C-alpha positions in Angstrom: 26.3 -19.8 28.7 26.0 -23.7 28.7 22.4 -23.5 29.4 21.5 -20.7 26.7 23.5 -22.5 24.1 21.8 -26.0 25.0 18.4 -24.8 25.6 17.6 -20.9 26.1 18.1 -20.0 22.6 16.2 -22.7 21.3 13.2 -20.3 23.2 14.6 -17.2 21.7 16.0 -16.2 25.2 18.9 -13.5 25.5 21.7 -14.0 27.2 22.3 -11.3 28.6 21.8 -7.2 28.3 25.0 -7.2 25.6 23.6 -9.2 23.0 20.3 -8.5 21.7 19.1 -11.9 20.0 16.0 -10.4 18.1 18.6 -7.0 16.9 21.2 -9.0 15.6 18.5 -11.5 13.5 17.0 -7.8 12.2 20.3 -6.5 10.8 20.8 -9.6 8.7 17.2 -11.1 8.3 18.2 -13.8 5.9 20.3 -15.3 8.6 17.6 -16.2 10.7 16.5 -19.1 8.6 20.4 -20.8 8.5 21.5 -19.7 12.1 21.6 -22.6 14.6 22.8 -19.7 17.6 22.9 -16.4 16.9 25.4 -15.5 19.5 27.8 -18.2 18.3 27.4 -16.3 14.7 28.6 -13.3 16.4 31.6 -14.3 18.1 32.9 -16.2 15.3 32.2 -13.9 12.5 29.4 -11.4 12.9 31.7 -8.9 14.5 34.4 -8.9 12.2 31.4 -8.2 9.6 30.1 -5.3 11.4 27.4 -6.4 12.9 26.2 -4.6 15.9 25.2 -7.3 19.3 22.9 -4.7 20.6 21.3 -1.7 19.8 23.8 0.8 21.7 27.0 -0.3 19.5 28.1 1.9 16.4 31.1 0.2 15.6 31.5 3.0 12.8 31.3 5.9 15.5 34.0 3.7 18.0 36.5 3.7 15.0 36.0 7.2 14.6 36.4 8.4 17.7 38.9 6.1 18.6 41.7 5.7 15.7 43.8 3.3 17.4 41.2 0.7 17.2 42.9 -0.1 13.6 46.1 -0.7 14.9 44.7 -3.2 18.0 43.5 -6.3 16.2 40.2 -6.0 18.1 36.6 -5.5 17.1 35.1 -2.0 18.7 33.1 -3.7 20.9 35.9 -5.8 22.4 38.2 -2.9 22.4 35.5 -0.7 24.4 35.5 -3.4 27.1 39.2 -4.1 27.0 40.4 -0.4 26.9 37.5 2.0 29.0 40.0 2.3 32.2 38.4 3.6 35.3 39.0 7.9 35.7 40.5 7.5 32.1 38.1 8.1 29.6 34.5 8.9 28.7 34.7 6.3 26.5 30.9 5.1 25.0 30.3 2.4 21.9 27.6 4.7 20.6 27.0 8.6 19.8 23.3 7.5 21.2 25.1 6.9 24.8 26.9 9.6 26.7 28.2 8.0 30.4 28.5 11.2 31.9 25.0 12.4 31.2 23.7 9.2 32.1 25.4 9.3 35.4 24.1 13.3 36.1 20.9 12.7 35.5 20.1 9.1 37.3 21.4 8.9 41.0 21.2 5.4 40.9 23.8 5.0 38.2 26.1 8.2 40.1 28.7 5.4 41.0 29.3 4.6 37.5 30.3 8.3 36.9 34.4 7.4 36.6 33.3 4.2 35.2 32.0 4.0 31.4 31.5 0.1 31.0 29.6 0.4 34.4 27.3 3.3 33.2 27.0 1.8 30.1 26.1 -1.6 31.5 23.4 -0.4 33.9 21.7 1.3 31.2 21.4 -1.8 29.1 20.2 -3.7 32.4 17.8 -0.9 33.6 17.8 2.2 31.6 15.9 1.0 28.4 13.4 -0.9 30.1 12.8 2.2 32.6 12.8 4.2 29.1 15.6 6.5 30.5 17.3 8.9 28.5 21.1 7.7 27.5 22.3 10.8 26.2 21.1 14.7 25.0 21.0 13.2 21.7 18.4 10.6 22.3 15.3 11.8 24.1 12.5 9.2 24.8 9.9 11.1 25.9 10.0 13.5 22.5 10.0 10.1 20.5 7.3 8.5 22.3 5.1 11.9 22.1 6.2 11.6 18.6 5.0 7.9 18.3 1.7 7.8 20.5 1.0 4.4 19.8 4.2 3.5 21.6 2.5 5.0 24.7 -0.5 2.7 24.4 1.5 -0.1 23.7 4.0 0.4 26.7 6.6 0.1 23.9 10.7 0.9 24.7 11.2 4.2 22.0 15.3 2.7 21.5 14.2 -0.9 20.4 11.0 0.9 18.3 14.2 3.5 16.9 16.3 0.9 15.8 13.9 -1.7 14.6 11.2 0.6 12.9 12.1 4.5 13.4 15.3 4.7 11.2 13.2 3.2 8.1 10.3 5.6 8.5 12.2 8.3 8.8 11.6 9.1 12.3 13.4 11.6 14.9 15.0 10.9 18.3 16.0 13.9 19.0 14.1 17.5 18.4 16.8 18.9 16.3 17.3 16.6 13.9 15.3 16.3 10.7 15.9 13.1 9.1 14.3 13.9 6.1 16.2 17.3 5.3 19.1 15.5 6.2 18.5 12.5 3.3 17.8 14.9 1.2 20.9 17.3 1.5 23.7 14.9 2.2 24.7 11.7 0.6 25.2 8.1 2.8 24.8 4.6 2.5 21.0 3.2 2.2 19.3 2.3 5.1 22.0 3.5 7.4 20.7 5.7 10.5 20.9 9.5 9.1 21.5 10.7 12.8 24.3 8.7 13.9 25.7 9.5 10.2 25.4 13.4 11.3 26.7 12.7 15.0 29.6 10.9 13.4 30.3 13.9 10.4 29.7 16.6 12.8 32.9 18.0 13.6 34.7 17.5 10.9 32.2 18.7 8.4 29.7 21.2 9.9 26.4 19.6 8.5 23.4 20.8 9.6 21.0 18.3 11.5 18.0 20.4 10.0 17.3 23.3 7.8 17.4 26.0 10.9 20.4 25.2 12.7 24.0 26.2 11.3 26.6 24.4 13.4 29.4 26.6 11.9 27.6 29.8 12.7 27.4 28.6 16.0 30.2 27.2 16.8 32.0 30.5 15.6 29.7 32.8 17.5 29.5 30.9 20.8 32.2 28.4 20.8 35.4 30.2 19.6 37.3 30.7 23.0 36.2 27.2 24.3 37.5 23.5 23.6 37.8 22.4 19.8 35.6 19.4 20.1 32.7 21.0 21.8 29.5 19.8 19.7 27.3 22.8 18.6 24.3 20.8 18.4 24.9 19.3 21.9 25.8 22.9 23.5 22.7 24.5 22.0 20.3 21.3 23.5 22.1 21.6 26.8 22.3 25.6 27.2 22.0 27.5 24.2 18.0 26.9 23.8 17.7 28.1 27.7 20.1 31.1 27.1 18.3 32.4 24.2 21.1 31.7 21.8 20.8 32.1 17.9 20.9 28.9 16.0 21.7 30.8 12.6 22.7 34.3 10.5 19.3 35.2 9.6 17.7 35.4 13.1 20.7 36.8 14.8 20.9 39.3 11.8 17.0 40.0 11.9 16.8 44.0 12.4 13.4 43.9 14.7 12.8 41.0 17.4 9.9 41.6 19.1 8.2 39.8 21.7 5.9 37.3 20.7 3.3 35.8 23.0 1.9 32.6 21.8 -1.3 32.1 23.0 -2.9 28.3 24.0 -6.1 27.8 25.3 -6.0 24.2 27.2 -8.9 21.7 28.1 -8.5 18.3 28.5 -6.0 17.5 25.6 -3.8 14.1 25.2 -0.9 14.5 27.2 1.2 13.3 24.2 -0.1 16.1 21.9 0.2 18.7 24.7 3.8 17.9 25.2 4.3 18.1 21.3 2.7 21.3 21.0 4.5 22.9 24.1 7.9 21.5 22.5 6.7 23.0 18.8 7.3 26.5 20.9 10.5 25.4 23.2 12.2 24.3 19.7 11.4 27.3 17.6 14.4 29.0 15.9 13.5 32.3 17.0 14.4 32.8 21.1 12.1 36.1 21.9 9.0 34.5 22.7 6.8 33.6 25.4 4.4 30.7 26.0 1.3 31.4 28.0 -0.9 28.5 28.9 -4.3 29.0 30.1 -6.0 25.8 31.5 -9.8 26.1 31.5 -10.6 23.6 34.3 -10.0 20.4 33.0 -11.1 17.5 34.7 -8.3 15.1 33.5 -6.1 14.9 36.3 -2.7 14.2 34.0 -3.1 18.1 32.8 -2.4 20.3 35.8 0.9 18.5 37.0 2.2 18.0 33.2 1.1 21.8 33.1 3.3 22.5 36.5 6.2 20.6 35.0 6.6 22.6 31.5 6.3 25.9 33.8 9.0 25.1 35.9 11.2 24.2 32.9 11.6 27.6 31.6 11.2 31.0 32.5 9.4 31.8 29.5 6.5 29.1 29.7 3.4 30.9 31.8 0.8 28.9 33.4 -2.7 29.8 34.8 -5.6 27.9 35.9 -8.9 28.7 35.5 -11.6 28.2 38.4 -14.7 27.3 36.3 -14.8 25.8 32.9 -15.8 29.1 30.8 -14.8 27.7 27.1 -12.2 28.3 24.5 -12.7 32.2 24.5 -12.7 32.9 28.2 -9.1 30.7 28.2 -7.8 32.5 24.8 -8.8 35.7 26.4 -7.1 34.9 29.9 -4.1 33.4 28.4 -3.4 36.7 26.1 -4.4 38.8 29.5 -1.2 37.9 30.7 1.2 38.1 27.4 3.8 40.5 27.9 4.7 40.5 24.0 3.9 43.0 21.6 2.5 40.6 19.2 0.1 37.2 20.2 0.2 33.9 18.3 -2.4 31.9 18.6 -1.9 28.4 19.0 -4.5 25.3 19.7 -3.5 22.6 22.3 -3.3 20.1 20.3 -1.6 21.3 17.5 2.0 22.3 16.5 4.1 25.1 15.1 6.8 24.8 12.4 10.1 25.7 13.6 10.9 28.3 11.8 7.4 30.2 12.3 7.8 32.8 14.9 11.2 33.8 12.9 8.8 34.1 9.6 6.4 36.0 11.1 9.0 38.2 13.0 10.9 38.8 9.8 7.2 39.6 8.1 7.0 42.1 11.3 10.0 44.3 10.7 10.3 44.3 6.5 6.6 45.2 6.1 5.1 46.7 9.3 2.2 44.8 9.5 0.5 44.4 12.5 -2.2 41.1 11.4 -0.6 38.2 10.0 -1.3 34.8 8.8 0.0 31.8 7.1 -0.6 28.6 5.2 -0.8 25.1 7.0 -0.7 21.6 6.8 -2.9 18.8 8.0 -0.9 16.1 10.1 -2.0 12.8 11.7 -1.1 11.3 15.4 2.2 10.8 14.8 3.0 13.8 12.4 2.2 12.4 9.1 1.3 15.4 6.6 -2.0 14.4 5.3 -2.7 17.7 3.1 -1.7 21.1 2.8 -3.8 24.0 2.8 -3.0 27.0 0.4 -3.9 30.4 1.1 -4.7 33.4 -1.1 -3.9 36.6 -0.2 -6.5 38.6 2.1 -9.4 38.9 0.6 -12.6 40.0 2.6 -15.3 38.7 0.4 -14.0 35.6 0.5 -13.7 35.3 4.2 -17.6 36.6 4.6 -17.9 32.8 2.9 -15.6 30.6 4.6 -12.9 30.6 7.4 -10.3 29.8 4.9 -7.2 31.6 7.1 -8.1 29.3 9.9 -3.8 29.2 11.2 -1.8 30.7 12.3 -3.0 34.3 13.1 -0.6 36.6 14.4 -1.7 39.8 16.0 -0.8 43.2 17.7 -1.8 42.8 20.9 -3.1 46.5 21.3 -5.4 45.5 18.0 -6.6 42.4 20.0 -7.5 44.6 23.0 -9.0 47.0 20.8 -11.7 44.4 19.0 -12.3 42.8 22.5 -10.8 39.7 22.0 -12.7 36.6 21.9 -16.6 36.3 21.9 -17.9 33.4 24.1 -21.2 33.7 22.7 -19.4 32.2 19.2 -17.7 29.5 21.3 -16.9 27.6 18.1 -16.4 29.9 15.4 -14.2 31.8 17.8 -11.4 32.3 15.5 -13.3 33.4 12.4 -14.9 36.0 14.3 -11.4 37.5 16.2 -10.2 37.6 12.5 -12.8 39.0 11.2 -12.9 41.9 14.0 -9.1 42.2 13.7 -8.7 42.6 9.8 -11.8 45.4 10.1 -9.6 47.9 12.4 -5.8 46.2 11.0 -3.7 48.9 9.1 -1.6 45.9 7.0 -2.5 42.6 6.6 0.2 40.2 5.4 -0.3 36.2 4.2 3.4 34.6 4.5 2.9 32.0 1.8 5.1 29.4 4.0 3.5 26.4 5.4 4.2 27.3 9.6 1.1 25.6 11.2 0.3 21.6 11.6 -3.3 21.2 12.5 -4.0 18.1 13.8 -6.2 15.9 12.3 -8.9 14.5 14.7 -12.2 12.9 15.1 -13.6 15.3 17.9 -12.4 18.2 15.5 -13.7 19.7 12.7 -10.1 19.5 11.1 -11.4 16.3 9.4 -14.8 15.7 10.9 -17.8 18.2 9.8 -20.2 16.7 11.9 -18.4 17.6 15.0 -19.7 20.7 16.9 -22.7 21.4 15.0 -23.2 24.7 16.8 -19.8 25.9 15.3 -21.8 26.4 11.9 -24.2 28.7 13.6 -21.9 30.3 15.2 -19.6 31.3 12.8 -23.0 32.2 10.4 -23.6 34.9 13.2 -19.8 36.0 12.9 -20.1 37.0 9.6 -23.8 39.0 10.4 -21.8 40.6 13.0 -19.2 41.3 10.7 -21.3 43.0 8.4 -23.8 45.0 10.8 -20.4 46.4 12.3 -19.5 47.9 8.8 -23.5 49.1 8.4 -23.8 46.5 5.5 -27.7 45.6 5.7 -27.9 41.5 4.9 -29.1 38.5 5.5 -26.4 35.5 6.2 -27.3 31.8 5.7 -25.6 29.0 5.9 -25.1 26.5 2.7 -25.4 22.9 2.2 -21.6 22.6 2.9 -20.9 23.0 6.5 -18.7 26.4 7.6 -19.5 27.7 4.2 -22.1 31.3 4.3 -23.9 33.0 2.0 -24.4 36.3 2.7 -27.3 38.5 0.6 -26.9 42.1 0.9 -29.8 44.1 0.8 -30.1 46.4 -2.2 -30.5 50.1 -2.1 -33.9 51.4 -2.7 -35.2 54.4 -4.8 -32.2 54.2 -7.5 -33.1 54.7 -10.7 -31.9 52.7 -13.6 -31.5 52.6 -17.4 -30.6 49.4 -18.8 -28.7 49.7 -22.5 -29.4 46.6 -24.9 -27.8 46.1 -27.8 -29.9 43.5 -29.6 -28.7 40.9 -32.2 -31.0 38.3 -32.1 -34.5 37.7 -34.0 -36.9 40.5 -33.1 -39.4 38.3 -32.5 -37.4 37.5 -29.3 -37.3 41.1 -28.0 -40.8 41.0 -25.9 -40.2 38.0 -23.8 -36.5 38.7 -23.1 -38.0 42.0 -22.1 -40.7 40.4 -19.9 -38.5 37.9 -18.0 -35.5 40.9 -17.4 -38.0 43.1 -15.8 -39.6 40.2 -14.0 -36.3 39.7 -12.5 -34.3 43.0 -12.1 -35.4 43.2 -8.7 -35.2 47.4 -9.4 -37.7 49.1 -11.0 -36.5 49.9 -15.0 -37.0 53.7 -14.9 -35.2 53.5 -19.0 -34.4 50.9 -21.9 -31.9 51.9 -24.2 -32.0 49.7 -27.0 -30.0 50.0 -29.9 -31.1 47.0 -32.7 -28.3 45.7 -34.9 -28.3 46.7 -38.8 -28.6 42.4 -39.2 -31.8 42.3 -37.6 -34.4 41.1 -40.1 -37.1 43.9 -39.4 -38.7 46.2 -41.4 -39.1 48.9 -38.8 -37.0 48.2 -35.5 -37.8 51.5 -34.3 -41.6 50.9 -34.1 -40.8 47.3 -33.1 -39.0 48.9 -29.9 -41.5 50.7 -29.4 -44.6 48.8 -29.3 -42.3 46.7 -26.9 -42.8 49.8 -24.8 -39.2 51.1 -24.4 -37.6 54.9 -25.7 
């Protein structure tokens, strides 16, 4: 200790796992210039000011869960170390650390299962650097994938969350939405919103996100159990796997079809694939299955990752194609193993909104639709929203000009099979071709005006870079031409100066008798030139012109003038 006080601190060293020098100064940046030694400051005054010695100390949480602290004359962290006896309490100084969870999950920590101090110290010494999960409420893998820059730089998710993530409104848990929480509930500026939720969960039944209702969940599934069971913890550990309903709206749906989410996979970033899969796993609507078809990916990490996900949930189906067949073949292969009555289509680097399948199921039950689509937004690598795409109701003529549908599409599986699925010869525009075919056979097409799909912006995707996949523009033109041909409409389809926009020119029927009615109000001398332009550009043989000359036109004999022009 003497070496640290006299030498170590000058080199910005830390005295041990219980005191994090950088985090301590981060809490009060103004002190950085005036402190001789942060540890001395903490011991002499900082702990009484409510400052934290490390990331996983929350004095407010500990005092709330251990009310005897108030009369002990000890600060919360000292109370934890002095009062947490073996075989007596599952104490923790932070809502993000659960000694029993940690010791069950990691065999090298099992010897501390009855020693919360030992478990806590082990996590600070070993767990943080190994990016281990401290509790069900902090998922480092989720946080890393949602913040992909941390993968590249090898940064620790827990440190990042406390130093930057709270300010950036990031979430350490799939079921916590900090933006929703901050907009719904009042709290101190700069406070960690998820820690605030965990401190108040039992007393106030606050929602961690829009679609999880702790009060409903407790009444429906936990009424017979211990009063202090956390609904959110129970749902994360058991409810998801058991397909329990997170809110009354989902539970009371009259019709609950099984929706198979179809995902073709090829050489995608592991983080983006994880985010894609989790966006299905954490749906508020539990009646789904996920069908992934790997199109013979050459990236070595894809196969074991998919196998790991398949083992984690019985609703996840994975097939590996023996050779690369393209996105259409992979989509068709995934759809072939689907057992649901409806198919939802999801790209391997995109994400569904958490209420997506619920919204589709509700529309299916209330409106009897067999083809549905939603609005979407464009997101960055870390989920930041770039823009929003609001769409009109179904417009066949607009669809022939541009694929304004794109995502998310849900269709009856029988309808998908009827139209033959995706066409490999139209890869690049297979989604436009598929929706055109589906719309030609659908009984009812429904637009859901909600953002249910998150389209990932990528330099290798057409989401932001229209110079990518040049072949897709021509495939789109062929898709439109094929649709018109199936409907018996003679037309030529051309690409335009804008990528993925098309112009269909229908062939006009011949042999028609055309009469043109004209109400002429301009000077009579302009009539002949105007008629010449009309006849030359009409595109049809005009069999008859009927011209009514306004009384105000200055002509001594308007009838004679019209006859001289050749009209009768």
